[in-house]
N, C-alpha and C positions, 0 to 999 in steps of 0.2 A: 520723675513723673513719667509715666509710659506715653510712647508716641501713639497718635491717633491712627486708626486703620482706614486705608484709602482703597475702594473697591472701584475698579474701572470695568465696564463691560464694551467690548469692541468687537468687530468683525475681525477676521484673521488678517493681520498684517505683520509688520516686523515685529519681533520679540526680542527685548533686551532686558535682562535683569528681572529682580523680583520672583514672585511665586508663580507659576503656572498650574491651573487647577484643571483636572479633567475628569470626566465621569465614566465609569465602566461598570457593566453589570457583573454577574457571577461568572460570566464567560470570559471576562476579562478583555472583550472586545472593544477597541476603541472606535469612535465614529469614522466613517469614510472621509469626512471633511478634516479630522485630525489627521488621519494617516496621509492623506494628500498633501496638507501642509507641511507636516513634519517628518514624512517618510516612514517607511515601514520598519525602520531601525527603533523607532519609538515604541511600537508594539512589542518588538523583541525584548526591549529594555524592560517594559513592564512585566511581560511572561517570565523573564529571567529573575527579577527582583521579587515577585509576589511569593513564590513559595518560601523564599528565604525569609520573608518578614511575616510568612503566614496570612497573607492577604488572600482573600477568596471573593471580594466584590460584593460581600454583605452590605446590607443599607446601612449608610452612615459611617461604615468603616473607612480608613484611609491607609494609604501606602505613601510614604514620603521618601523621596530620593533626592539627598543634597547635591548640588552642583553638578548634574549629569552632563558627562563630558560632551555628548552629541548635541547639547542645546545651550543658547546663549542666555540662560536662567540661573538664578541663585537656587531653585528648589522646584522639583516637580512632585505635585501632591495629586494622587489618583484617588478619587472618593467614589466608593462602592454605591451602586443604586438597587442592589439586590437581584433577584431573579425576576422573571417574565411578570409573574402574578404580582409580586411586591411593588414593581414599578407602576403597576395600574393604580395602586393605593398610597403612592408616594406623597408624603407631605413636604413639600417643597420649601416651606418655611423652615421646619424642622432640619431639613437637609443643609439648607443656607447657614443655619446655627452651628451645625456640625463643622462645616466648611470653615466658618469664621473661627471656631475654636481651634481649628488645625493650624490656622495661618497666623493668629494673633501673637 
């Protein structure tokens, strides 16, 4: 039988293990809060991995990086939110479903 999924929402604090989910638009820019917490190296990692995996930040697309050396996590998942016009019309419930599908 499959294990149940547990989702936690928390402010930035210590991160150890599990999946870290981040959102990025078509510009692949991570939020200032994410860069402040994890460093500019995380942005560089996403920028280097994106072309290899053909990730362009389109809505509900995802980039998975297993066990990134620079982070104490099992997997980094960057989920696309699309371009600026698409974000205004973003269905957060559907995006949540896309995220759950990636980490289940």
